[in-house]
N, C-alpha and C positions, 0 to 999 in steps of 0.2 A: 343382158348386161355382162355376160361372161363370168358369173359368180355362182358358187355352189357352197353348201355347208360342208365343212371339212370332215366332221364326225359322221360316220355312216349311221343310218337308221338302225336302232337296236344296239348300237355300239356304246362307246364311252362319251355320251353327250352330257353336257353340263346344264344345270338349271339356272346358272348365273351368267354365263358367257357363251357366245356363239362365235366360232372361228369360221371365217369366210375365205374360201380359196379362189384365187384369180386364175384365169387361163393364161396369164402372162405375168411378168414382173411388174411392179408398180404400186405395191401396197403402201409404201412410205409416202408416195405422192398423193394417194387417196386420203390417207390420214391427215396429211398437211393441208390439202385443199378443203377437207371437211371441217377442220378446225377453223379455217378462215370464214366458213359459213355458219359457225356456232355449234357444230356437232362434233363431239370428241369420240374417236375410235382409237384403238391401240394396235401397233404392229405386233406380230407374234414372235416369240422368242426361239422357236424351233429352228436350228441352223440349217437343216436340210431344205427348209421351205422359205429361206430368207427372202424377203420382199415379194413373196407370192401369196401371203395371207395377212389378214388383219382380224381383230377381235371386236365384237360388239358386246358391251356389258348390258345386262338387263336384270340386275338384282336391286332390291329395294323398291322404292316408290316409282314405278314406271307406268305411265298412263298410255292409252291408245294414241293420243296425240303425239307423244314422244316417239313412238314407233313410226308413225306417218312422217314426222319431221326427219327422222334418221333415213328412212327410205327415200324421201324426196331429195335430200342432200346426196345420197349415194347415186341416185339417177343422174344428178347434175354432174358429179365429179367423175363418174365412171364412163359416161358417154363421150 
């Protein structure tokens, strides 16, 4: 899908949010299209990576089915 986790293994990874880096611009469009399908992601605030990454929140009560739903929507909107 052209996605990778922004934080490097062993680096400054978060337990509550994952930043996903695209191989091109278009994070805003991914967030918008995902919202239309009922899954909410957020664009990232880092100015050097503007529109190249988005964030997936996973704090609180997140179940396996939530992860599958998010990945399913990502597959649809990124492809």
